[in-house]
Phi, psi and omega in degrees: 000321181298311182298318182289338189242030178296337180289351178287347185257138176306154181255095173212179185302311182296314182293324177298317178298312182294318182291324177297317178292323178296319177297318179298312184289320181290320178287329177297322178299314180295317181293320178290330175296318175300319177296318181298325181297337177242036179303144182284340179204172177298319179299317179295318178301311181299317180301314181292325177294323177294324176295318177303312181297319178300314180293322177295320178293323176298317178299319179301313180295318179298316178300321179293317179299314180301317180294312182291335177277000179057048180260008185265133178274321182234095186299323182296310179296322181295323178299327178295323178294314179299316180300314180297318179297315179299320179295318179295319177300316180298318180296312181294324179292317182287337185295328178064359179054000000 
C-alpha cells in the first residue's frame, strides 16, 4: 500500500525524505518476513520476525510524523495505510514467535 500510494503525500523536501524512509522500512518488513519463512533454524526465524516487527514499528512512527506534519493529501486513503500498519504490528506482537 505504501509504494502504491506515495502520491498521497505532499511533494516537498521533508516529505520526500520521510516517504523514502517509509518505503525502505515498509518493504524491509515484507522482505524480512519472506526471509523468516525460510529461516535456517528456529533462532533464525525468530530473529527475522523481530526485524519485521522493528521495521513495522519504524513505519508506524514515520506514518505518524507524516500525519502530524500535515503532509497528507488524502486523509481517508492514508488512514487505511495507518490501520494496516497498526494491524500488522498487533499481529506480529501477539504472535510471540
